[in-house]
C-alpha positions in Angstrom: -47.4 -2.2 44.7 -45.0 0.5 43.3 -46.5 3.1 42.1 -47.1 3.0 38.4 -44.6 3.5 35.6 -46.0 5.9 32.0 -43.8 4.3 29.5 -45.2 5.8 26.9 -47.5 8.5 25.2 -48.6 7.0 21.6 -49.7 9.5 18.7 -51.5 8.4 15.5 -50.3 10.8 12.8 -51.3 11.5 9.0 -47.7 11.1 8.2 -46.2 9.5 11.3 -42.2 9.6 9.6 -42.4 13.3 9.0 -44.3 14.3 12.7 -41.3 11.9 14.8 -39.1 13.8 12.7 -40.5 17.2 13.7 -40.0 16.3 17.0 -36.9 15.0 17.3 -35.5 17.9 16.0 -37.4 20.6 18.0 -36.9 18.6 21.5 -33.4 17.2 20.1 -34.7 13.4 21.3 -33.3 10.0 19.8 -34.9 7.5 17.5 -35.9 4.6 19.3 -34.2 1.5 17.9 -36.1 -1.5 15.7 -39.7 -0.5 14.7 -42.8 -2.6 14.3 -44.9 -3.5 11.4 -48.2 -5.2 12.1 -50.6 -6.3 9.1 -53.8 -9.0 9.4 -54.2 -11.7 10.2 -51.5 -10.6 13.0 -54.1 -10.4 16.4 -53.8 -6.3 16.3 -57.4 -5.5 16.6 -57.8 -8.2 19.4 -55.3 -6.0 21.2 -55.9 -2.4 20.4 -59.8 -2.9 19.7 -59.9 -1.5 16.2 -62.1 -2.3 13.2 -61.5 -3.7 11.0 -58.2 -5.6 12.2 -55.4 -2.6 11.6 -52.4 -2.4 9.5 -49.8 -0.3 10.8 -46.4 1.3 11.1 -44.9 2.4 14.6 -41.7 4.0 15.3 -40.2 6.0 18.9 -38.1 8.3 19.8 -36.7 7.8 23.2 -35.7 11.3 25.6 -33.9 11.4 28.7 -35.6 9.1 30.7 -35.6 5.2 31.7 -38.2 3.2 30.0 -40.2 5.8 28.3 -40.9 6.4 24.8 -43.2 8.9 22.2 -44.7 6.2 19.9 -45.7 7.3 16.7 -48.3 5.1 14.4 -48.8 5.5 11.4 -51.9 3.4 9.8 -52.8 2.5 6.4 -56.1 0.1 7.3 -58.2 1.6 8.6 -56.6 5.2 7.7 -56.5 7.9 10.4 -59.3 10.3 10.1 -58.1 14.0 10.6 -58.4 15.7 13.8 -61.8 18.2 13.3 -60.7 21.7 12.3 -62.4 23.1 15.3 -60.8 20.7 17.5 -59.6 22.6 21.0 -57.6 21.3 24.2 -61.1 21.4 26.5 -62.6 18.8 23.8 -63.0 15.1 25.5 -59.8 13.4 25.1 -56.0 13.2 25.7 -55.4 16.7 24.7 -51.8 18.2 25.9 -48.5 17.5 26.2 -45.8 18.4 28.9 -42.8 18.5 28.0 -39.5 20.0 30.2 -36.4 20.8 28.1 -33.1 21.3 29.1 -32.5 24.7 27.2 -35.7 26.5 27.0 -34.4 29.4 24.0 -32.8 26.9 22.2 -36.0 24.3 22.3 -38.1 27.9 20.9 -35.5 28.7 18.2 -35.7 25.1 16.9 -39.7 25.1 17.1 -39.6 28.5 14.7 -36.8 26.9 12.5 -39.0 23.5 12.0 -42.2 24.6 11.8 -44.1 26.7 8.7 -44.9 30.3 9.6 -45.5 29.2 13.6 -47.0 32.0 15.6 -44.5 33.0 18.6 -45.4 31.1 21.0 -46.6 33.2 24.3 -43.8 32.7 27.2 -45.1 32.9 30.6 -43.1 32.7 33.8 -39.8 34.2 35.6 -37.0 32.8 34.1 -35.8 29.3 35.4 -39.9 28.5 35.3 -40.6 29.6 31.8 -43.6 28.2 29.9 -45.0 28.4 26.5 -47.1 26.5 24.3 -47.3 25.5 20.7 -48.9 22.6 18.5 -47.3 20.4 16.3 -47.2 19.9 12.5 -50.5 18.0 13.1 -52.2 20.2 15.5 -51.3 18.6 19.0 -51.0 21.0 22.1 -47.7 21.1 23.9 -46.4 22.5 27.0 -42.7 23.7 26.8 -41.4 24.0 30.6 -37.9 25.0 31.4 -38.3 23.7 35.0 -39.5 19.7 35.7 -42.8 19.6 37.3 -41.5 16.4 39.2 -39.5 19.1 41.3 -42.6 19.7 43.2 -44.0 16.7 43.5 -42.7 14.4 46.4 -42.5 10.6 46.2 -41.6 11.1 42.3 -38.7 9.6 40.5 -36.6 11.6 38.0 -35.3 8.2 35.8 -32.7 9.8 34.2 -30.4 8.2 32.3 -29.9 10.1 29.0 -28.9 13.6 30.2 -26.9 14.5 26.7 -30.9 14.5 25.2 -32.5 17.7 24.9 -36.1 16.9 26.8 -37.9 14.5 29.0 -42.0 14.0 28.9 -43.5 14.6 31.9 -47.2 15.1 31.8 -50.4 14.3 29.9 -53.4 16.5 30.2 -56.9 14.4 29.7 -60.1 16.7 29.5 -62.6 14.5 30.9 -66.7 14.5 30.9 -67.0 13.6 34.5 -64.2 14.2 37.4 -65.1 11.7 39.4 -65.7 8.6 36.9 -62.3 9.6 35.7 -60.9 9.4 38.9 -61.9 5.9 39.4 -60.3 4.9 36.3 -56.6 6.5 36.8 -56.6 5.9 40.7 -58.7 3.1 41.7 -58.3 0.8 38.8 -54.9 1.8 37.7 -53.2 3.1 40.6 -52.0 6.6 40.0 -51.3 8.3 43.2 -53.4 12.0 44.1 -51.3 14.9 44.7 -52.6 16.1 47.8 -52.7 19.7 47.2 -51.2 19.3 44.2 -51.6 21.8 40.6 -50.2 22.0 37.2 -52.1 24.7 36.3 -55.0 27.4 37.1 -58.0 28.9 34.9 -55.7 31.9 34.2 -53.4 29.5 32.0 -56.2 28.5 29.9 -54.8 31.6 27.4 -52.4 29.5 26.9 -53.7 27.1 24.8 -56.5 29.6 23.7 -59.2 29.4 26.3 -59.5 32.6 28.0 -62.0 32.6 30.4 -62.4 29.1 31.2 -63.5 27.4 34.1 -62.3 23.9 34.8 -62.0 21.4 37.8 -58.7 19.5 38.2 -57.2 16.6 39.8 -53.4 15.9 39.7 -52.1 12.4 39.6 -49.1 10.7 39.5 -47.1 8.0 38.4 -43.4 6.9 39.5 -42.2 9.5 36.4 -45.0 11.0 35.3 -48.2 13.4 36.0 -51.7 12.7 34.7 -53.8 16.3 34.8 -57.1 15.2 35.0 -59.6 18.7 33.6 -63.4 18.5 33.7 -63.9 21.7 31.7 -67.4 23.7 33.3 -67.1 26.4 30.6 -66.7 25.8 27.6 -68.6 22.7 27.6 -66.5 20.0 25.7 -67.0 18.2 22.9 -67.7 14.8 22.8 -65.5 12.8 20.4 -66.5 12.7 16.9 -68.7 10.0 15.9 -67.5 6.8 14.7 -64.0 8.2 16.9 -61.3 5.1 16.9 -58.2 5.2 19.2 -56.5 4.9 15.4 -57.7 8.8 14.4 -55.5 11.5 14.3 -54.5 12.9 17.5 -53.0 11.7 21.0 -54.4 8.2 21.2 -53.2 6.9 24.6 -50.5 6.5 27.3 -49.3 3.3 28.4 -48.0 1.7 31.8 -45.1 0.2 31.7 -44.2 -3.1 33.8 -40.9 -4.6 33.9 -42.0 -8.0 34.8 -44.9 -10.0 34.0 -46.0 -10.5 37.5 -46.2 -7.2 38.1 -47.9 -6.7 34.4 -51.0 -9.6 35.7 -51.3 -7.8 39.0 -51.7 -4.4 37.8 -53.8 -6.0 34.8 -55.9 -8.0 37.3 -56.7 -4.4 39.3 -57.6 -2.8 36.4 -60.4 -5.4 35.2 -61.9 -5.7 38.9 -62.4 -2.3 38.8 -64.4 -2.8 35.9 -61.9 -1.3 32.7 -62.7 -3.4 30.0 -60.0 -4.9 27.9 -60.1 -5.7 24.3 -59.1 -9.6 25.0 -56.3 -11.3 27.1 -52.9 -10.1 27.3 -50.7 -11.1 24.4 -47.3 -12.2 25.0 -45.2 -12.1 21.7 -41.9 -12.8 23.7 -40.6 -8.9 23.3 -43.3 -7.9 25.4 -46.6 -8.9 27.1 -49.7 -6.1 26.4 -53.1 -5.2 26.1 -55.3 -2.1 26.1 -58.0 -1.5 28.9 -61.0 0.8 28.4 -63.4 2.9 30.8 -67.1 3.6 30.7 -66.0 7.2 29.3 -63.7 5.4 26.1 -60.7 6.3 27.6 -58.0 3.7 26.2 -54.9 2.8 28.3 -52.2 0.3 27.2 -50.9 -2.0 29.6 -47.2 -3.2 28.6 -44.4 -5.4 29.9 -41.6 -4.8 27.5 -39.0 -7.2 28.7 -35.8 -5.3 29.7 -33.3 -7.5 28.1 -35.2 -7.2 24.8 -35.9 -3.3 24.6 -33.6 -2.7 21.5 -36.3 -4.5 19.6 -39.2 -3.1 21.8 -38.1 0.9 20.9 -36.9 1.7 24.3 -33.3 1.8 23.7 -31.7 4.2 21.6 -31.5 3.2 18.0 -28.5 3.3 15.4 -25.6 5.7 15.6 -25.7 6.4 19.5 -23.0 5.6 21.5 -23.3 5.3 25.7 -20.4 4.2 28.3 -20.0 5.4 31.6 -17.4 4.1 34.2 -16.9 4.5 38.0 -13.9 5.7 39.1 -12.2 5.7 42.5 -10.9 9.8 42.8 -12.1 12.9 43.5 -14.7 14.8 40.5 -12.0 17.8 40.5 -9.4 15.2 40.0 -11.5 13.6 37.2 -12.8 16.6 35.5 -9.0 18.0 35.0 -7.9 15.0 33.4 -11.0 15.1 30.9 -10.8 18.9 30.1 -7.1 18.5 29.3 -7.3 18.2 25.4 -3.8 18.2 24.6 -3.4 15.4 27.5 -6.3 13.0 25.6 -3.6 10.8 23.9 -2.0 9.9 28.0 -5.5 7.4 28.0 -7.2 7.4 24.5 -6.3 6.1 21.0 -6.1 9.9 19.9 -3.0 12.3 20.1 -4.5 16.0 20.5 -3.7 19.2 20.7 -5.4 22.2 21.3 -5.7 24.9 17.4 -7.8 27.3 19.3 -8.2 28.2 22.8 -11.6 29.1 24.2 -13.2 31.9 26.1 -13.2 32.8 29.1 -11.8 29.5 29.7 -9.1 28.3 27.1 -10.5 24.8 27.5 -14.3 25.6 26.9 -16.8 26.8 24.6 -15.2 28.1 21.3 -12.1 25.9 21.9 -10.9 23.6 19.1 -8.9 21.0 19.1 -7.6 18.6 16.8 -7.0 14.6 17.4 -4.9 12.4 15.2 -5.1 8.6 15.0 -5.4 5.9 12.4 -4.5 8.2 9.8 -7.1 10.5 10.6 -6.8 14.4 11.6 -10.3 15.3 13.2 -11.3 18.7 14.8 -13.9 19.1 17.5 -14.8 22.4 18.9 -16.5 22.5 22.4 -19.8 24.2 22.2 -21.2 24.2 25.9 -19.8 23.9 29.2 -20.9 23.9 32.7 -17.2 24.0 34.3 -16.7 20.8 37.0 -19.9 18.7 36.0 -20.2 18.8 31.8 -19.6 19.7 28.4 -20.6 19.4 25.0 -18.7 19.2 21.5 -19.0 18.8 17.7 -17.3 17.8 15.0 -16.0 20.3 12.3 -14.0 18.3 9.8 -12.2 15.3 9.1 -14.5 12.3 9.9 -16.9 10.6 7.5 -20.0 12.1 9.6 -22.8 14.5 8.5 -23.4 15.0 11.7 -21.7 14.4 15.1 -22.0 15.6 18.8 -20.5 14.4 21.9 -21.2 14.8 25.8 -19.2 14.1 28.9 -20.5 14.2 31.9 -18.7 14.2 35.9 -21.1 13.1 38.2 -20.0 13.0 42.4 -20.9 9.5 44.0 -20.6 8.3 47.4 -17.5 7.5 48.8 -15.0 10.2 47.2 -15.9 8.5 43.5 -16.9 9.9 40.6 -19.4 8.8 37.6 -18.0 9.6 33.9 -20.8 9.3 30.8 -19.5 9.6 27.6 -22.4 9.5 24.7 -21.7 10.2 21.3 -24.8 10.9 18.8 -23.7 10.7 14.7 -25.2 10.2 11.0 -23.0 8.6 9.1 -22.3 9.5 5.5 -21.7 6.2 4.4 -25.0 4.4 4.1 -25.9 1.6 6.7 -22.9 2.2 8.6 -24.2 3.7 11.6 -24.2 0.5 13.9 -21.5 -0.8 12.7 -19.6 2.4 13.5 -21.4 2.8 16.8 -20.0 -0.7 18.0 -16.6 0.1 17.2 -16.7 3.8 18.6 -18.3 1.9 21.5 -15.3 -0.2 22.1 -12.6 2.6 21.5 -14.0 4.8 23.9 -15.3 1.8 26.7 -11.3 1.1 26.3 -10.2 4.9 27.1 -12.2 5.2 30.2 -11.2 2.2 31.5 -7.5 3.5 30.9 -8.3 6.7 32.2 -9.9 4.9 35.4 -6.9 2.4 36.0 -4.7 5.6 35.9 -6.6 7.9 38.0 -6.9 5.2 40.6 -3.0 4.3 40.7 -1.9 7.7 41.3 
């Protein structure tokens, strides 16, 4: 059986819309397509085990990786109980989310810009390995990492499919009352793999989240794409969950194991229940996905989910709205492809837009600071190159001429086997015209797909 894939981290929020926007803005993530509203008599109670049968709304964000989402729950019945003021990361439950970011300094800047008088986080580690811990607007702890922790883990797969986004969620830290019982849940029952001699943190790191001098026993586990750090606190003594706690209460609800076929789901569900995990009912299949939550002896909930890939646009695993993605494989060397892509004045040779450089960049004339003009269909559009990695990627932003509040384009060049090159062109935007985002994205998708096809044809013919 393949290593388990972690497909979700779910959060229950006092204001889910506001919290989702905060994560999107700070970590440069994308809105997941669709939304889900569940009200009685839908059988949600039989899936989640919440009493009474809940009324809830669910929305999502996607990060850089394939088949993963941050999930945001807004409960209307029962209303989520607020996290205790005295809650600490050592207290029993899912405690710290680990997010690896593409630009560490820019992320801290966005955190400061989108937080109410935030305390400046303590940054530890040398350049390239820096880390900082912050709290989101609802009190959940997040560790921001400059280096992907999977770099040090044998057998893990990065699964990056949207490199233009700013972050990838990589681990969940879990405070458990008994490490041996927790191992039985996450390894024996759910199939996560122990990382031999692996550690994400030491006791010295406890000061990052306000617990200097804490003493712990830890066990690091991995799925195919994600790490789970089990922690038993020896000192200070962790507080149990509040009386009457339900998974709909404010905070991290659970993680989800994601399966790509019903057969994989069924085999994993049989293993989990065979090792003593208690499901809230029989698995529910509504076509879009097959799902059931299971629970261990210490009250930890884990979702088991098979979201059918052909319907990810309905279950939030695809970017939603104004998001355009096109890729093409070209039989040409990367340096040749790169030179054509950065020839702003020559864009008209393979796109509908006639281009010219209005202002050269520095130090590369076509690099950061370069302002280009594009003309087509009576439009005069100006764009500026804002970031640059020579030979591999550049980012540009709209400055004028199109009906967008915000627009960002990313172009990637990746070497493939056989002297081939993969080009990825991704565009994200917010339209000024209501309800036009998806239609505009569809039109732009066709335009840029045709353009990349023209580029491929020309390069392969020369």
